[in-house]
Every structure is written in structure tokens, then in C-alpha cells.
C-alpha positions as CSV (number, residue, x, y, z in Angstrom):
1,M,72.9,119.8,96.1
2,S,75.3,120.4,99.0
3,R,78.3,122.5,98.4
4,A,80.5,120.0,100.3
5,A,79.4,117.2,98.0
6,S,80.0,119.2,94.9
7,C,83.5,120.1,96.2
8,K,84.3,116.6,96.9
9,G,83.2,115.5,93.5
10,L,84.6,118.2,91.4
11,S,88.0,117.5,92.9
12,A,88.2,114.4,90.9
13,V,86.9,115.7,87.6
14,P,89.6,116.0,84.9
15,A,91.3,119.3,84.6
16,T,90.2,122.0,82.1
17,S,92.1,124.9,80.7
18,P,91.6,128.4,82.2
19,G,89.2,129.4,79.5
20,D,86.9,126.4,79.9
21,S,84.9,127.8,82.8
22,S,83.6,130.7,80.7
23,G,82.4,131.2,77.1
24,L,80.1,128.9,75.1
25,W,81.8,125.6,76.0
26,G,82.1,126.5,79.7
27,T,78.3,127.3,79.7
28,V,77.5,123.7,78.9
29,D,80.5,121.9,80.4
30,H,80.6,123.4,83.9
31,P,77.0,122.3,84.8
32,I,77.8,118.8,83.7
33,R,80.9,118.7,85.9
34,A,79.0,120.1,88.8
35,F,76.1,117.6,88.4
36,L,78.5,114.6,88.2
37,A,80.4,115.9,91.2
38,D,77.2,116.0,93.3
39,Q,76.1,112.6,92.2
40,A,79.6,111.0,92.8
41,A,79.3,112.0,96.4
42,H,76.6,109.4,96.8
43,L,78.2,106.7,94.7
44,A,81.2,104.3,95.2
45,V,82.9,105.7,92.1
46,A,85.5,108.4,91.6
47,P,84.1,111.6,90.0
48,A,87.0,111.6,87.6
49,A,85.7,108.2,86.3
50,L,82.2,109.6,85.8
51,Y,83.4,112.6,83.9
52,A,85.9,110.5,81.8
53,F,83.1,108.0,81.0
54,W,80.8,110.8,79.9
55,Q,83.5,112.1,77.6
56,L,84.3,108.6,76.3
57,T,80.7,107.9,75.6
58,G,80.3,111.1,73.6
59,L,83.5,110.4,71.6
60,L,82.6,106.8,70.8
61,G,79.0,107.8,69.9
62,L,80.2,110.6,67.6
63,V,82.9,108.5,65.8
64,G,80.9,105.3,65.7
65,G,77.8,107.1,64.5
66,F,79.8,108.8,61.8
67,L,81.0,105.3,60.7
68,G,77.3,104.1,60.6
69,N,77.3,101.9,63.7
70,A,73.8,101.5,65.0
71,G,74.8,100.9,68.6
72,A,77.0,104.0,68.6
73,R,74.1,106.1,67.3
74,I,71.9,104.9,70.1
75,A,74.7,105.8,72.5
76,W,75.0,109.2,70.9
77,L,71.3,109.9,71.4
78,L,71.3,108.8,75.0
79,F,74.5,110.8,75.6
80,G,72.8,114.0,74.2
81,I,69.6,113.5,76.2
82,G,71.5,112.8,79.4
83,S,73.8,115.8,78.9
84,L,70.8,118.1,78.4
85,A,69.2,116.8,81.5
86,M,72.3,117.3,83.5
87,I,72.7,120.9,82.2
88,W,69.1,121.7,83.0
89,S,69.5,120.4,86.5
90,A,72.8,122.0,87.4
91,S,72.6,125.4,85.6
92,P,71.7,128.6,87.5
93,A,68.0,129.1,87.5
94,G,68.2,132.5,85.6
95,G,70.2,131.0,82.7
96,R,68.9,127.4,82.7
97,A,66.8,127.7,79.6
98,A,69.6,129.5,77.6
99,A,72.3,127.0,78.7
100,T,70.1,124.0,77.8
101,G,69.1,125.5,74.5
102,L,72.7,126.2,73.6
103,A,73.7,122.7,74.5
104,A,70.9,121.4,72.3
105,L,72.1,123.4,69.4
106,M,75.7,122.1,69.9
107,W,74.4,118.6,70.1
108,A,72.3,119.1,66.9
109,L,75.3,120.4,65.0
110,A,77.5,117.5,66.1
111,S,74.6,115.1,65.2
112,I,75.2,116.2,61.5
113,F,78.3,114.0,61.7
114,A,77.1,111.4,64.2
115,L,73.9,110.6,62.3
116,R,75.3,111.0,58.8
117,G,73.3,109.1,56.3
118,L,70.5,108.2,58.7
119,T,67.1,108.0,57.1
120,L,63.7,107.2,58.4
121,R,62.5,105.8,55.1
122,P,62.1,102.0,55.4
123,I,64.4,99.9,53.3
124,V,62.9,96.7,51.9
125,H,65.1,93.9,50.7
126,N,63.6,91.2,48.6
127,H,65.6,88.1,48.4
128,P,64.5,84.8,46.9
129,P,64.6,81.9,49.4
130,Q,67.9,80.1,49.4
131,Y,68.5,76.7,50.6
132,Q,71.9,75.4,51.5
133,F,72.7,71.8,51.9
134,S,75.8,71.2,54.0
135,P,76.7,67.5,54.2
136,A,78.8,66.6,57.2
137,L,80.7,63.5,58.2
138,H,81.3,63.1,62.0
139,L,84.3,61.0,62.9
140,H,84.6,59.4,66.4
141,A,88.1,58.1,67.3
142,A,89.7,57.0,70.5
143,I,93.5,57.2,71.1
144,P,94.6,53.9,72.7
145,A,96.5,54.1,75.9
146,P,99.2,53.6,76.8
147,T,101.2,54.4,73.7
148,R,104.8,55.1,73.2
149,A,105.9,58.6,72.6
150,G,106.6,59.7,69.0
151,D,104.9,61.0,65.9
152,D,101.8,59.3,64.5
153,F,102.3,59.9,60.8
154,D,99.7,58.7,58.4
155,D,101.8,55.8,57.1
156,E,99.1,53.3,57.9
157,P,95.7,53.0,56.2
158,D,92.8,54.8,58.0
159,T,89.4,53.2,58.0
160,V,86.3,55.4,58.5
161,L,83.0,53.9,59.8
162,D,79.7,55.8,59.4
163,N,76.5,55.3,61.5
164,A,75.0,52.9,59.0
165,G,78.0,50.5,59.3
166,N,79.6,51.5,56.0
167,T,83.4,51.6,55.9
168,S,85.9,53.3,53.7
169,T,89.7,53.1,53.8
170,Y,92.0,55.9,53.0
171,D,95.7,55.8,52.6
172,H,98.5,58.4,52.6
173,L,96.4,61.3,54.0
174,S,98.2,64.7,54.0
175,A,97.2,65.7,57.6
176,A,99.8,67.1,59.9
177,P,101.3,64.5,62.4
178,V,100.0,64.2,65.9
179,H,102.7,64.0,68.5
180,V,102.0,61.8,71.5
181,T,104.1,62.2,74.7
182,S,104.1,61.1,78.3
183,N,107.2,63.1,79.3
184,D,109.0,59.8,79.6
185,V,111.9,60.8,77.3
186,L,112.1,64.5,77.9
187,S,110.9,66.1,81.2
188,A,111.5,69.1,83.3
189,D,111.2,70.5,86.8
190,G,112.2,73.5,88.9
191,F,110.0,75.9,87.0
192,T,110.7,79.6,87.8
193,A,109.8,83.1,86.7
194,T,112.5,85.7,87.3
195,P,111.8,88.3,88.6
196,N,108.4,87.6,90.2
197,P,106.7,89.8,91.3
198,V,107.7,92.2,88.5
199,N,108.0,96.0,89.0
200,T,106.1,97.2,85.9
201,W,105.1,100.7,87.1
202,H,107.8,102.2,84.9
203,G,106.7,100.2,81.8
204,A,106.4,96.8,80.3
205,R,109.2,94.3,81.2
206,T,110.7,91.2,79.8
207,I,111.3,88.4,82.3
208,K,112.7,84.9,82.2
209,V,110.6,81.7,82.5
210,G,113.0,78.9,83.3
211,F,113.2,75.2,84.2
212,R,115.7,72.4,84.5
213,P,115.4,69.8,81.7
214,H,116.0,66.0,82.0
215,G,116.7,63.5,79.2
216,D,117.0,66.1,76.5
217,Q,118.9,65.1,73.4
218,G,121.1,67.7,71.9
219,G,119.8,70.4,74.2
220,V,116.4,72.2,74.5
221,T,115.7,74.3,71.4
222,S,112.4,75.9,72.3
223,A,109.8,76.4,74.9
224,V,106.3,77.8,74.3
225,V,104.7,79.5,77.3
226,D,100.9,79.8,77.3
227,T,98.5,81.7,79.7
228,N,94.8,82.2,80.0
229,S,95.3,85.8,81.1
230,V,93.8,88.7,79.2
231,N,96.2,91.2,80.8
232,G,98.7,91.4,78.0
233,C,101.2,88.8,79.0
234,R,102.8,87.3,75.8
235,Q,105.8,85.5,74.3
236,T,107.5,87.1,71.3
237,S,110.2,84.4,70.9
238,T,110.3,80.7,71.8
239,A,114.0,80.3,71.4
240,A,115.5,78.7,74.5
241,T,118.8,79.7,76.2
242,T,120.8,77.2,78.3
243,A,122.8,78.6,81.2
244,A,126.1,77.2,82.6
245,D,124.3,75.4,85.4
246,G,122.1,73.5,82.9
247,T,118.9,75.5,83.5
248,V,117.0,76.6,80.4
249,S,115.0,79.9,80.0
250,V,112.9,81.8,77.5
251,D,112.0,85.5,77.4
252,Y,108.4,86.4,78.4
253,D,106.9,89.9,78.2
254,V,104.6,91.3,80.9
255,P,102.5,94.4,80.6
256,R,102.7,97.8,82.4
257,Q,100.9,98.5,85.6
258,V,98.7,95.8,87.5
259,F,98.5,92.3,86.1
260,T,98.3,88.6,87.0
261,C,99.3,85.9,84.5
262,H,98.8,82.3,85.4
263,I,100.9,80.0,83.2
264,T,98.5,77.3,81.9
265,G,100.8,75.5,79.4
266,L,104.5,74.9,78.7
267,I,105.7,73.0,75.6
268,I,109.4,72.0,75.7
269,T,111.1,70.6,72.6
270,D,114.7,69.3,72.3
271,N,117.0,69.1,69.3
272,A,115.9,65.5,68.6
273,G,112.2,66.5,68.4
274,N,111.2,65.1,71.8
275,V,108.4,67.0,73.5
276,A,107.4,67.5,77.1
277,L,104.1,69.1,78.1
278,Y,103.1,70.8,81.3
279,G,100.1,72.7,82.6
280,S,96.3,72.3,82.8
281,E,96.0,73.3,79.1
282,F,97.2,69.8,78.3
283,G,96.0,67.9,81.4
284,A,99.6,67.6,82.4
285,P,101.4,68.4,85.7
286,E,101.3,72.1,86.6
287,T,104.3,74.4,86.5
288,G,103.0,76.2,89.6
289,L,103.8,79.6,87.9
290,T,101.7,82.7,88.4
291,I,103.4,86.0,87.5
292,T,102.2,89.1,89.2
293,S,103.0,92.8,89.3
294,A,104.9,94.3,92.2
295,P,102.6,95.8,94.9
296,D,102.1,99.5,95.3
297,T,103.8,99.9,98.7
298,V,104.8,103.7,98.8
299,L,102.0,106.2,98.1
300,P,102.9,109.6,96.6
301,E,105.0,111.8,98.9
302,I,106.2,115.4,98.5
303,D,108.9,117.4,100.3
304,Q,108.2,120.9,98.9
305,A,105.2,123.0,98.0
306,M,105.2,126.6,96.6
307,L,102.4,128.8,95.3
308,S,102.7,131.6,92.8
309,P,101.1,134.2,92.9
310,T,100.0,134.2,96.5
311,T,97.6,137.1,96.1
312,I,95.0,137.7,93.4
313,P,91.9,139.9,92.9
314,A,88.6,138.1,93.3
315,T,87.6,139.3,89.8
316,E,90.7,137.9,88.1
317,H,90.0,134.6,86.4
318,S,92.4,134.5,83.5
319,T,95.7,134.5,85.4
320,D,97.2,131.0,86.0
321,I,97.9,130.2,89.7
322,R,100.8,127.7,89.9
323,L,101.2,125.2,92.6
324,A,104.7,123.6,92.4
325,V,105.5,120.5,94.4
326,N,108.4,118.2,94.5
327,V,107.6,114.5,94.4
328,S,110.0,112.7,96.8
329,G,108.7,109.1,96.8
330,T,106.2,106.8,95.1
331,T,106.1,103.2,94.0
332,A,103.5,103.6,91.2
333,G,104.3,107.1,90.1
334,V,102.0,110.2,90.2
335,T,99.4,110.3,87.4
336,G,96.7,112.6,88.7
337,Y,95.9,115.5,91.1
338,D,93.1,117.3,92.8
339,V,93.5,120.9,94.2
340,Y,91.1,122.5,96.7
341,L,90.8,125.9,98.3
342,I,89.8,125.7,102.0
343,D,88.1,128.8,103.5
344,S,88.3,130.0,107.1
345,S,85.3,127.8,108.0
346,G,86.9,124.6,106.6
347,Q,84.7,124.6,103.5
348,L,86.3,122.9,100.5
349,I,86.2,124.7,97.2
350,P,87.2,122.5,94.2
351,T,89.7,124.2,92.1
352,V,91.2,121.9,89.5
353,S,91.5,118.1,88.8
354,G,93.3,116.3,86.1
355,G,96.0,114.0,84.8
356,A,99.7,114.6,85.4
357,P,102.7,113.4,83.4
358,L,103.9,110.1,85.0
359,T,106.2,111.3,87.8
360,F,108.2,109.1,90.2
361,S,110.3,111.9,91.6
362,G,111.1,115.6,90.9
363,P,109.1,118.7,90.3
364,L,105.4,118.7,89.4
365,T,103.6,122.0,88.5
366,I,99.8,122.3,88.6
367,S,98.2,125.4,87.0
368,F,94.7,126.6,87.6
369,P,92.6,129.8,87.4
370,L,90.8,131.3,90.4
371,P,87.3,129.7,90.5
372,F,84.3,132.0,90.1
373,N,82.3,133.2,93.1
374,V,85.3,133.0,95.4
375,A,84.8,135.8,98.0
376,P,87.8,137.9,99.2
377,G,89.7,136.2,102.1
378,T,92.6,133.9,102.9
379,Y,92.4,130.3,101.6
380,T,94.5,127.3,102.4
381,I,95.6,125.1,99.5
382,A,94.9,121.3,99.8
383,L,96.3,118.7,97.4
384,R,95.5,115.1,96.5
385,L,98.0,113.1,94.4
386,S,96.9,109.8,92.7
387,D,99.1,107.0,91.3
388,Q,98.8,104.3,88.6
389,A,97.2,101.9,91.1
390,Y,94.4,104.5,91.8
391,K,95.7,105.0,95.3
392,S,96.2,108.6,96.6
393,S,97.8,110.7,99.3
394,S,96.4,114.0,100.6
395,F,98.2,117.1,101.9
396,G,96.8,120.2,103.6
397,F,93.3,118.9,104.4
398,P,91.8,119.5,107.8
399,N,93.0,116.9,110.3
400,G,95.1,115.3,107.7
401,T,98.8,115.2,106.6
402,P,100.1,118.8,106.5
403,M,101.5,120.4,103.4
404,S,105.3,120.0,103.3
405,G,106.9,123.2,104.8
406,G,103.7,124.4,106.4
407,P,100.3,125.6,105.1
408,V,100.3,127.1,101.6
409,T,97.8,130.0,101.4
410,L,96.2,132.2,98.7
411,T,94.9,135.6,99.5
412,V,91.9,136.8,97.4
413,T,91.4,140.6,97.5
């Protein structure tokens, strides 16, 4: 695999602690990171996503297998086989067998938990045949139109007719009332969502869904807002509030980060029990409301960058090198970073990648050890910052945006 492809890929693999590149765990983890980095260079997917998906698959396989889930155990087996193949492919030739064997032993030990209780002995269940007879009565009814608004209580006898022409009459059924409305008594217009779009990059928000009622008796008491969105939009209270100008609103919660919530239904009820319906959910007039998150318009920016220490021996891999930057602007907040060393020929050497605490402004410090096999020389630091919308800004890369305050360099002796 090309070194440039590996560098590009490893730049987006989640960060590890200084000790993770050596020792038993580093022996099996580093080849996997290198393999995923090389593969990501040929795919339309971020290397961080591949590495995170690999970790998530192992975790779900281990936990689900421990709980006895068959699908999770299959995922655990495929996870182990795939991991061994990646380690064999990306490990140095001289230590390939040892690294793969060590990974196999680790996987086998973890399988004690993931495959707990698994047996190859067939289990035979003998059950006498059971027959279940489930009689059903299908009722077909048509609601006459037009009909006046109101509640259809079961105060009149109901006659049921089966397919053979037999009829039976039932009186005083205990079913809940069916409310019929044509919005002729109570109606509304001027539907709004405020604010919209909603800046939810800092967290979930509560907005107002409003309207102007007409014909309400005793004021509007509640409004139920429905959506077909799976993004987490929801209503925690249907209590309506009437403003001085006569408009009515209810609270509506929208989720953090990116979302789109189309309002498909609105049920308005006044103090007299009159109901008005709106939205495609009821085949009624649309509200025209679609609530969206505010766009990510300002990518991460920095106005300061400092490195400490600036000189380190080529054999020193336990000392933390700290890159301190000051985030000066971003709409969606910084959530991740990738740091590279760039040698005198312009070659990129991946150094560390990972998640950052959500930062909208202020200092951000990134720590990393000196990678192995870095020759003595002077290296330029390059940085990529990512935000919650998975957009990124780069600093210090060749022919790109320069690092704030000039190049940041590391001398390896």
C-alpha cells in the first residue's frame, strides 16, 4: 500500500493513547488501523467511520453474544475473522505470524464471553400439534357524508350484517365516541414555527408552533402536533397558550444537530370540545410547516497555534507532544481533529486522529506521541478540524490554508 494513502487514511482514525502504538494491544490494533487507512483511500467513506464501525461491530458482537443473540454471535465470528485477515495483511513481514497468532488468542479469550453457553449438540423439541381456531367477524361500514360536526355517541342501536345476510342489533355499546368535524365551527390559519430554521448545534431546543384560531368557544385549550419524522422531533405538552394578539402556540421540541421535521397533523381543540384538523395525516388542509435545523455556514477557524515541545529525539515515543490551538469561529462546533507531520519532501505522516470535546470557541489542546519510524529532521505540523455536520477545515497543508501565525514545526533529532 502507498504511504500517502495510509497517511491520508490514518488521519481520520480515532485517537489512541500514547501507549496504544506499542505493547500487546498496539501489536494487533496498529495493523488494523493501517489496513483501514489504506482501504479508505480508495473508498468514498471517512477512515474514522471505518475504524469506528469496526470497533462498534466488535462491541455489539461481544455484548450481544454474551446475551445469547444469534445474530450478534455471527457478527462476532465475522469480526474476528476479518480482524485476523487485516492484521495478517498489514503487519510487518517478520512479525506477521506472531501478530496474527496473538490476535487469535485475544479473540479466543474474548469468545469465552461472546459465545457463552453455545453448544454444538442438537436440541430437539417435541411438541404435540396444536390447532387454534380464531373466529373473526369483519364489519364493513361507511360514514355518510355530509354530516354535521359533533360526537357520534352510541345512543342509537347498531345493526350488524354478516355475509350470509344474518343481522343482529346491539344497543348501548361501550366504545369510545367518534368525533366528526369539517372545521366549520372551529378553524385556524396562519400556521408558524418560531424560530425556523432552528440553531440546534448547541443542543436540543424548544420552539413554538403557532396559528390563529377562528370560531373558538372559550378559547383554545390544546393543540396536538404530529410528524412523520424519525429525527426526534416530539411534543411533550399539548397545552395551548394564547397571546395578546389572539394567536395560539404550543411548545415543540426539536433534536440536536441536523434534522428535518415535516408537520403532518395538527389537532386543535377549544374549551367547548370543538375540534379542527389539519394535515395529510387526516386528509385535511396542510399547515405548510416543515421545521429544519440551521445550516452550517461557518467552518472551524483558528487564530492561534502553538507546539510544545518543539524538539524531540527520534527514539522518544512516550513523551506527549501538545498542539494548542484557539478556536475563533464555527457554526457547528469542533468535534474532531486529524494531525499530520509533513517532511521536507511534502510527504504526509499521520500522527493522531480523534474526537474533541465540543468546542465553539476557545482553547483546544491535542496530545500525541512521536510516531515510530520518524527519521531525524524538521517536520511541519498540519491540522484538520471537523464539526458536527461532518465538515472540516484544514491548516498547514501544502498549497492550503496556512497555520495561524505561520508554520508550526517539530524538530526530530
